[in-house]
Kinemage of the C-alpha trace (Angstrom):
@kinemage 1
@onewidth
@group {chain A} dominant
@subgroup {mainchain}
@vectorlist {calphas} color= white
{ca unk a 1} P -24.952 19.808 6.964
{ca unk a 2} L -25.483 18.084 3.692
{ca unk a 3} L -26.284 14.890 5.271
{ca unk a 4} L -29.058 16.552 7.399
{ca unk a 5} L -30.340 18.207 4.323
{ca unk a 6} L -30.602 15.005 2.518
{ca unk a 7} L -32.233 13.295 5.459
{ca unk a 8} L -34.876 16.117 5.530
{ca unk a 9} L -35.710 15.668 1.893
{ca unk a 10} L -36.003 11.995 2.285
{ca unk a 11} L -38.402 12.564 5.255
{ca unk a 12} L -40.394 15.113 3.059
{ca unk a 13} L -40.710 12.396 0.342
{ca unk a 14} L -41.992 9.791 3.042
{ca unk a 15} L -44.458 12.246 4.391
{ca unk a 16} L -45.525 13.412 1.000
{ca unk a 17} L -46.760 9.837 -0.009
{ca unk a 18} L -48.695 9.419 3.057
{ca unk a 19} L -50.236 12.991 2.822
{ca unk a 20} L -51.251 12.562 -1.056
{ca unk a 21} L -52.355 8.946 -1.130
{ca unk a 22} L -55.986 9.758 0.338
{ca unk a 23} L -56.068 12.820 -1.899
{ca unk a 24} L -55.612 10.652 -5.032
{ca unk a 25} L -58.552 8.420 -3.947
{ca unk a 26} L -60.614 11.584 -3.472
{ca unk a 27} L -59.986 12.960 -6.860
{ca unk a 28} L -60.792 9.739 -8.566
{ca unk a 29} L -63.959 9.320 -6.391
{ca unk a 30} L -64.943 13.021 -7.266
{ca unk a 31} L -64.280 12.747 -11.018
{ca unk a 32} L -66.373 9.577 -11.125
{ca unk a 33} L -69.268 11.255 -9.429
{ca unk a 34} L -69.202 14.204 -11.754
{ca unk a 35} L -68.982 11.946 -14.884
{ca unk a 36} L -72.147 10.124 -13.580
{ca unk a 37} L -73.952 13.500 -13.139
{ca unk a 38} L -73.696 13.277 -9.199
{ca unk a 39} L -72.162 15.936 -6.855
{ca unk a 40} L -70.013 13.416 -4.933
{ca unk a 41} L -68.177 13.705 -1.603
{ca unk a 42} L -65.527 16.437 -1.218
{ca unk a 43} L -61.918 15.721 -2.064
{ca unk a 44} L -60.935 15.577 1.594
{ca unk a 45} L -63.455 12.755 2.429
{ca unk a 46} L -60.924 10.058 2.523
{ca unk a 47} L -59.108 12.011 5.270
{ca unk a 48} L -62.332 12.188 7.024
{ca unk a 49} L -63.068 8.543 6.921
{ca unk a 50} L -59.530 7.482 7.908
{ca unk a 51} L -59.789 9.904 11.017
{ca unk a 52} L -63.374 8.653 11.958
{ca unk a 53} L -62.065 5.117 11.815
{ca unk a 54} L -59.229 5.960 13.992
{ca unk a 55} L -61.659 7.225 16.798
{ca unk a 56} L -63.866 4.372 16.502
{ca unk a 57} L -63.569 1.042 18.844
{ca unk a 58} L -62.064 -1.981 17.379
{ca unk a 59} L -64.451 -4.962 17.398
{ca unk a 60} L -62.813 -8.245 17.016
{ca unk a 61} L -64.104 -11.834 16.409
{ca unk a 62} L -63.847 -14.242 19.265
{ca unk a 63} L -61.663 -16.678 17.272
{ca unk a 64} L -59.349 -13.845 16.026
{ca unk a 65} L -55.732 -14.679 16.806
{ca unk a 66} L -52.855 -12.131 17.496
{ca unk a 67} L -51.982 -12.247 13.967
{ca unk a 68} L -55.299 -10.684 12.910
{ca unk a 69} L -54.461 -7.747 15.213
{ca unk a 70} L -50.970 -7.231 14.027
{ca unk a 71} L -51.388 -7.623 10.276
{ca unk a 72} L -52.945 -4.080 9.481
{ca unk a 73} L -49.838 -2.464 10.864
{ca unk a 74} L -47.634 -4.774 8.899
{ca unk a 75} L -49.473 -4.239 5.771
{ca unk a 76} L -49.233 -0.469 6.158
{ca unk a 77} L -45.599 -0.610 7.130
{ca unk a 78} L -44.604 -2.603 4.010
{ca unk a 79} L -46.700 -0.538 1.640
{ca unk a 80} L -45.544 2.814 3.143
{ca unk a 81} L -41.787 1.830 2.678
{ca unk a 82} L -42.454 0.576 -0.867
{ca unk a 83} L -44.195 3.723 -1.773
{ca unk a 84} L -41.556 5.962 -0.040
{ca unk a 85} L -38.824 4.109 -2.063
{ca unk a 86} L -40.314 5.261 -5.456
{ca unk a 87} L -38.938 8.598 -6.692
{ca unk a 88} L -41.854 11.057 -6.759
{ca unk a 89} L -40.367 14.522 -7.149
{ca unk a 90} L -36.400 13.836 -7.131
{ca unk a 91} L -33.939 10.992 -7.754
{ca unk a 92} L -30.772 10.362 -5.870
{ca unk a 93} L -32.306 10.785 -2.296
{ca unk a 94} L -30.380 9.565 0.674
{ca unk a 95} L -31.989 6.176 0.675
{ca unk a 96} L -32.234 5.764 -3.122
{ca unk a 97} L -29.812 2.963 -3.094
{ca unk a 98} L -32.532 0.819 -1.596
{ca unk a 99} L -35.225 1.802 -4.094
{ca unk a 100} L -34.736 -1.424 -6.069
{ca unk a 101} L -37.755 -2.636 -8.282
{ca unk a 102} L -37.194 -6.195 -7.093
{ca unk a 103} L -37.343 -5.045 -3.525
{ca unk a 104} L -40.662 -3.202 -4.027
{ca unk a 105} L -42.238 -6.103 -5.562
{ca unk a 106} L -41.219 -8.289 -2.704
{ca unk a 107} L -42.633 -5.859 -0.221
{ca unk a 108} L -45.885 -5.626 -2.183
{ca unk a 109} L -45.961 -9.450 -2.358
{ca unk a 110} L -45.453 -9.706 1.414
{ca unk a 111} L -48.283 -7.174 2.107
{ca unk a 112} L -50.477 -9.176 -0.178
{ca unk a 113} L -49.552 -12.407 1.675
{ca unk a 114} L -50.529 -11.051 5.126
{ca unk a 115} L -53.692 -9.590 3.774
{ca unk a 116} L -54.768 -12.902 2.383
{ca unk a 117} L -53.865 -14.525 5.671
{ca unk a 118} L -55.855 -12.149 7.680
{ca unk a 119} L -58.815 -12.975 5.504
{ca unk a 120} L -58.416 -16.484 6.355
{ca unk a 121} L -57.696 -16.033 10.089
{ca unk a 122} L -61.423 -15.454 11.377
{ca unk a 123} L -62.572 -18.503 9.198
{ca unk a 124} L -65.477 -16.639 7.440
{ca unk a 125} L -66.622 -17.770 4.162
{ca unk a 126} L -66.458 -14.343 2.596
{ca unk a 127} L -62.765 -13.908 3.828
{ca unk a 128} L -61.676 -17.380 2.427
{ca unk a 129} L -63.301 -16.391 -0.801
{ca unk a 130} L -61.499 -13.071 -1.144
{ca unk a 131} L -58.138 -14.597 -0.301
{ca unk a 132} L -58.361 -17.364 -2.762
{ca unk a 133} L -59.288 -14.845 -5.404
{ca unk a 134} L -56.575 -12.568 -4.444
{ca unk a 135} L -54.031 -15.399 -4.643
{ca unk a 136} L -55.375 -16.405 -7.936
{ca unk a 137} L -55.009 -12.950 -9.555
{ca unk a 138} L -51.604 -12.511 -7.877
{ca unk a 139} L -50.206 -15.772 -9.399
{ca unk a 140} L -50.320 -13.991 -12.780
{ca unk a 141} L -49.854 -10.426 -11.839
{ca unk a 142} L -46.627 -11.040 -10.004
{ca unk a 143} L -44.930 -12.704 -12.891
{ca unk a 144} L -46.123 -10.130 -15.295
{ca unk a 145} L -44.764 -7.465 -12.702
{ca unk a 146} L -41.275 -9.150 -12.665
{ca unk a 147} L -41.182 -9.501 -16.601
{ca unk a 148} L -41.798 -5.832 -16.872
{ca unk a 149} L -38.927 -5.275 -14.341
{ca unk a 150} L -36.615 -7.368 -16.301
{ca unk a 151} L -37.603 -5.422 -19.443
{ca unk a 152} L -36.759 -2.229 -17.729
{ca unk a 153} L -33.474 -3.566 -16.362
{ca unk a 154} L -32.426 -4.736 -19.890
{ca unk a 155} L -32.917 -1.332 -21.254
{ca unk a 156} L -31.654 0.912 -18.361
{ca unk a 157} L -29.046 -1.626 -17.290
{ca unk a 158} L -30.282 -1.530 -13.652
{ca unk a 159} L -33.105 -2.273 -11.471
{ca unk a 160} L -32.504 0.815 -9.188
{ca unk a 161} L -35.184 3.246 -9.674
{ca unk a 162} L -33.270 6.372 -9.535
{ca unk a 163} L -30.972 4.989 -12.364
{ca unk a 164} L -33.948 3.813 -14.340
{ca unk a 165} L -35.601 7.171 -13.937
{ca unk a 166} L -32.550 9.084 -15.181
{ca unk a 167} L -31.927 6.864 -18.049
{ca unk a 168} L -35.557 7.167 -19.205
{ca unk a 169} L -35.375 10.991 -18.899
{ca unk a 170} L -32.378 10.926 -21.381
{ca unk a 171} L -32.798 11.552 -25.159
{ca unk a 172} L -31.112 8.127 -25.900
{ca unk a 173} L -34.081 6.019 -25.014
{ca unk a 174} L -36.514 7.123 -27.794
{ca unk a 175} L -39.606 5.211 -28.845
{ca unk a 176} L -39.348 1.420 -28.236
{ca unk a 177} L -42.041 -1.306 -28.860
{ca unk a 178} L -40.907 -3.125 -25.769
{ca unk a 179} L -41.544 -0.065 -23.601
{ca unk a 180} L -44.983 0.301 -24.866
{ca unk a 181} L -45.648 -3.268 -23.993
{ca unk a 182} L -44.158 -2.819 -20.526
{ca unk a 183} L -46.404 0.120 -20.005
{ca unk a 184} L -49.675 -1.521 -20.977
{ca unk a 185} L -48.543 -4.608 -18.742
{ca unk a 186} L -47.837 -2.344 -15.794
{ca unk a 187} L -51.110 -0.521 -16.094
{ca unk a 188} L -53.029 -3.821 -16.200
{ca unk a 189} L -51.037 -5.110 -13.178
{ca unk a 190} L -51.762 -1.862 -11.253
{ca unk a 191} L -55.591 -2.188 -11.780
{ca unk a 192} L -55.424 -5.757 -10.768
{ca unk a 193} L -53.321 -5.102 -7.773
{ca unk a 194} L -55.576 -2.218 -6.553
{ca unk a 195} L -58.740 -3.952 -7.176
{ca unk a 196} L -60.137 -1.439 -9.469
{ca unk a 197} L -62.685 -1.848 -12.175
{ca unk a 198} L -62.999 -4.150 -14.196
{ca unk a 199} L -61.331 -6.461 -11.781
{ca unk a 200} L -63.114 -5.395 -8.779
{ca unk a 201} L -65.318 -2.290 -7.677
{ca unk a 202} L -64.090 -0.861 -4.408
{ca unk a 203} L -67.227 1.234 -4.029
{ca unk a 204} L -69.555 -1.949 -3.592
{ca unk a 205} L -69.874 -4.862 -1.115
{ca unk a 206} L -71.430 -7.332 -3.419
{ca unk a 207} L -70.484 -10.583 -1.865
{ca unk a 208} L -70.396 -12.673 -5.248
{ca unk a 209} L -67.731 -10.300 -6.807
{ca unk a 210} L -65.701 -8.583 -4.222
{ca unk a 211} L -62.222 -9.523 -3.532
{ca unk a 212} L -60.342 -6.877 -1.459
{ca unk a 213} L -63.467 -5.893 0.558
{ca unk a 214} L -64.116 -9.545 1.340
{ca unk a 215} L -60.816 -9.844 3.113
{ca unk a 216} L -61.198 -6.878 5.361
{ca unk a 217} L -64.912 -7.294 6.091
{ca unk a 218} L -64.042 -8.272 9.746
{ca unk a 219} L -61.892 -5.334 10.331
{ca unk a 220} L -63.157 -2.105 12.075
{ca unk a 221} L -61.704 1.067 13.867
{ca unk a 222} L -58.185 1.754 13.761
{ca unk a 223} L -57.234 -1.552 12.101
{ca unk a 224} L -59.427 -0.807 9.245
{ca unk a 225} L -57.981 2.645 8.928
{ca unk a 226} L -54.584 1.297 8.533
{ca unk a 227} L -55.802 -1.093 5.759
{ca unk a 228} L -57.555 1.860 4.044
{ca unk a 229} L -54.574 3.935 4.163
{ca unk a 230} L -52.324 1.167 2.858
{ca unk a 231} L -54.812 0.725 -0.136
{ca unk a 232} L -54.526 4.346 -0.997
{ca unk a 233} L -50.695 4.223 -0.585
{ca unk a 234} L -50.650 1.186 -2.937
{ca unk a 235} L -52.558 3.088 -5.576
{ca unk a 236} L -50.297 6.034 -5.343
{ca unk a 237} L -47.265 3.618 -5.533
{ca unk a 238} L -48.290 2.453 -8.993
{ca unk a 239} L -49.123 5.856 -10.133
{ca unk a 240} L -45.717 7.003 -8.946
{ca unk a 241} L -43.934 4.052 -10.362
{ca unk a 242} L -45.487 4.632 -13.866
{ca unk a 243} L -44.899 8.441 -13.599
{ca unk a 244} L -41.066 8.027 -12.603
{ca unk a 245} L -40.293 5.279 -15.149
{ca unk a 246} L -42.440 6.148 -18.259
{ca unk a 247} L -43.069 9.870 -17.771
{ca unk a 248} L -40.023 11.227 -15.780
{ca unk a 249} L -40.344 14.709 -16.993
{ca unk a 250} L -39.539 17.272 -14.244
{ca unk a 251} L -37.959 14.896 -11.733
{ca unk a 252} L -35.279 16.893 -10.007
{ca unk a 253} L -31.863 15.346 -10.010
{ca unk a 254} L -29.374 15.080 -7.026
{ca unk a 255} L -27.451 18.087 -8.127
{ca unk a 256} L -30.715 20.309 -8.671
{ca unk a 257} L -31.382 23.004 -6.226
{ca unk a 258} L -34.453 24.110 -4.228
{ca unk a 259} L -36.001 25.501 -7.410
{ca unk a 260} L -35.792 22.177 -9.019
{ca unk a 261} L -37.186 20.257 -6.181
{ca unk a 262} L -40.212 22.471 -5.906
{ca unk a 263} L -40.689 22.152 -9.750
{ca unk a 264} L -40.526 18.430 -9.405
{ca unk a 265} L -42.991 18.471 -6.686
{ca unk a 266} L -45.364 20.613 -8.720
{ca unk a 267} L -45.296 18.476 -11.667
{ca unk a 268} L -45.625 15.431 -9.520
{ca unk a 269} L -48.777 16.775 -8.116
{ca unk a 270} L -49.926 17.308 -11.757
{ca unk a 271} L -49.173 13.721 -12.507
{ca unk a 272} L -51.413 12.529 -9.740
{ca unk a 273} L -54.314 14.625 -10.865
{ca unk a 274} L -53.998 13.401 -14.494
{ca unk a 275} L -53.633 9.777 -13.193
{ca unk a 276} L -56.860 10.226 -11.006
{ca unk a 277} L -58.839 11.805 -13.901
{ca unk a 278} L -57.720 9.107 -16.154
{ca unk a 279} L -58.543 6.262 -13.754
{ca unk a 280} L -61.995 7.737 -13.151
{ca unk a 281} L -62.767 7.966 -16.949
{ca unk a 282} L -61.715 4.421 -17.461
{ca unk a 283} L -63.526 3.082 -14.601
{ca unk a 284} L -66.635 4.887 -15.609
{ca unk a 285} L -66.523 3.871 -19.348
{ca unk a 286} L -66.059 0.208 -18.841
{ca unk a 287} L -68.079 -2.465 -16.923
{ca unk a 288} L -67.004 -4.920 -14.205
{ca unk a 289} L -66.005 -8.271 -15.830
{ca unk a 290} L -66.832 -11.660 -14.471
{ca unk a 291} L -64.416 -13.091 -11.695
{ca unk a 292} L -63.512 -15.954 -13.824
{ca unk a 293} L -62.549 -13.662 -16.682
{ca unk a 294} L -60.148 -11.763 -14.779
{ca unk a 295} L -57.209 -14.265 -15.489
{ca unk a 296} L -57.600 -13.630 -19.072
{ca unk a 297} L -57.265 -9.813 -18.418
{ca unk a 298} L -54.164 -10.318 -16.203
{ca unk a 299} L -52.838 -12.890 -18.792
{ca unk a 300} L -52.817 -10.172 -21.469
{ca unk a 301} L -50.303 -8.300 -19.019
{ca unk a 302} L -48.239 -11.400 -18.617
{ca unk a 303} L -48.033 -12.075 -22.564
{ca unk a 304} L -47.028 -8.484 -23.198
{ca unk a 305} L -44.372 -8.280 -20.563
{ca unk a 306} L -42.889 -11.741 -22.003
{ca unk a 307} L -43.102 -10.506 -25.473
{ca unk a 308} L -41.280 -7.332 -24.612
{ca unk a 309} L -38.578 -9.266 -22.617
{ca unk a 310} L -38.199 -11.448 -25.622
{ca unk a 311} L -38.066 -8.652 -28.036
{ca unk a 312} L -35.180 -6.972 -26.116
{ca unk a 313} L -33.308 -10.313 -25.986
{ca unk a 314} L -33.767 -10.784 -29.721
{ca unk a 315} L -32.796 -7.210 -30.590
{ca unk a 316} L -29.689 -7.296 -28.630
{ca unk a 317} L -28.622 -10.639 -30.156
{ca unk a 318} L -28.882 -9.120 -33.639
């Protein structure tokens, strides 16, 4: 009976991330509309967009290969697995032993690789530009992410997310400069990986500056729905990762009962709302930077993550 209950809780976690990912996008869009004195679309509009795309016919280019048709499902599967591995409302779930930070980075890197490959498959100029820019940004974002993982591993003694979250929630952590550097670096990486302002503007299709939209410009129908849902899952993944590592308040443990899990789910929903509002405020108050200034922006994350890791090495050797 205990195994069945554990599998049910794990299944709820997997369904929860899929159900809440479009809502996080809707919250961000709604708050941005309100900040710019517009009514904006309802919060459920991302759900409507995905359902509308699922009902539409798929239009494919004549020179599109079989890989172009398969890649949207591969991207969605890799992103969904990575998002489901991050502890949202509870730690110590049935598959928590697989929730390793390095594995999550590998899954995200695989999804990014296939997305860039899809952008170049049809052979359009926009797809090639978007893929080249995506790989250029990833060449600095991935090392920054790995150095952040190393910093957390040096502090918590593990790269397993449940262990990291439980350690961060304990009173023995305290305030550390290296943790602040890792937090800022992870936020910059999250903004870059999700193609948000100031790196990219997901609400426009300006040919000279778009990155993510250029790679998916040839997709339509259910293929585009899978990619849009994967993009929403990726945003929720980074919000969940920041929440469980740096703000692990209210996450239920493996020994907590139903009340603890319900409280953890409620606090997780509150974290998503706060993250959506903060992201909307940040994007509204800052302008999009030039494409060739983005490596400098991502380089800040790389240097902060590197300094945080070196600071931990120096402090441990003293």
